C-alpha positions as CSV (number, residue, x, y, z in Angstrom):
1,M,81.7,10.9,27.6
2,S,84.9,8.8,28.2
3,K,87.3,8.9,31.1
4,S,89.8,11.2,29.1
5,E,87.2,13.4,28.5
6,T,85.7,13.2,32.2
7,T,89.4,13.7,33.6
8,S,90.4,17.0,31.2
9,S,87.0,18.6,32.4
10,E,87.9,17.9,36.5
11,S,91.2,19.0,35.5
12,N,90.0,22.5,33.7
13,L,87.6,22.6,36.3
14,D,90.5,22.3,39.0
15,E,92.7,24.9,37.5
16,L,89.5,27.9,37.1
17,E,88.9,26.6,41.2
18,T,92.6,27.5,42.1
19,H,92.6,30.9,39.9
20,L,89.5,31.8,41.2
21,A,90.8,31.2,44.7
22,G,93.8,33.2,44.3
23,T,91.2,36.1,42.6
24,L,88.2,36.0,44.5
25,K,89.1,37.3,48.4
26,R,86.8,37.1,51.0
27,V,84.9,40.0,52.4
28,A,84.2,39.8,55.9
29,P,80.0,41.4,56.5
30,R,79.9,44.6,58.2
31,R,79.4,44.1,62.0
32,D,76.0,45.9,62.0
33,F,74.3,44.3,59.2
34,V,75.4,40.8,60.8
35,R,73.9,42.0,63.4
36,R,70.4,43.7,61.4
37,L,70.1,40.1,60.1
38,R,69.9,38.2,63.1
39,G,67.5,40.6,64.4
40,H,65.3,39.6,61.6
41,I,65.7,36.1,61.4
42,H,64.1,34.4,64.2
43,F,64.1,30.5,64.8
44,P,61.4,28.9,67.2
45,P,63.0,26.5,69.7
46,R,63.5,23.1,69.1
47,E,60.4,21.8,71.2
48,E,58.3,24.3,69.5
49,I,59.2,22.7,66.1
50,A,58.5,19.4,67.5
51,S,55.1,20.2,68.7
52,R,54.3,21.1,65.6
53,L,55.6,18.6,64.0
54,R,53.3,16.0,66.2
55,D,50.3,18.6,65.3
56,W,48.9,15.3,62.8
57,R,46.0,17.3,62.4
58,R,46.9,20.4,61.2
59,L,49.5,18.9,58.9
60,F,46.9,16.9,57.2
61,I,44.7,20.2,57.0
62,I,47.9,22.1,55.4
63,F,48.8,19.2,53.4
64,A,45.0,19.0,52.0
65,S,44.6,22.8,51.4
66,V,47.9,22.8,49.3
67,V,46.9,19.6,47.2
68,S,43.7,20.9,46.5
69,G,45.3,24.6,45.8
70,M,47.3,23.0,43.1
71,L,44.5,20.8,41.7
72,L,42.4,23.8,41.2
73,I,45.2,26.1,39.3
74,M,45.9,23.2,37.5
75,T,41.9,23.1,36.4
76,I,41.9,26.5,35.7
77,A,44.8,26.5,33.6
78,R,43.5,23.4,32.0
79,A,40.3,25.6,31.0
80,L,41.9,28.6,29.7
81,Y,44.3,26.7,27.3
82,H,41.1,25.0,26.2
83,L,39.2,28.3,25.7
84,F,41.8,30.0,24.4
85,G,44.8,28.0,23.6
86,R,43.0,25.8,20.4
87,R,41.9,28.5,18.3
88,N,45.7,29.1,17.3
89,I,46.3,25.4,16.5
90,G,44.1,25.1,13.8
């Protein structure tokens, strides 16, 4: 991409952003919606997050489980491909 093309596409993008900024108006959410959403979202305290990250045995088990699950899914997918996918090729 040449420099002139980059400049023209950037100016087109700036024009579009300016047009949309004038067209689209900000909408404030209703207070009851925000309150209900805050009730559904729960962030644990920083101390709890830090203690979970310090538990390296648990992290290792979670990581090993995820990797094992991915390998199992890939093995099943390859087996299904070799059983059913090769018939349609030849």
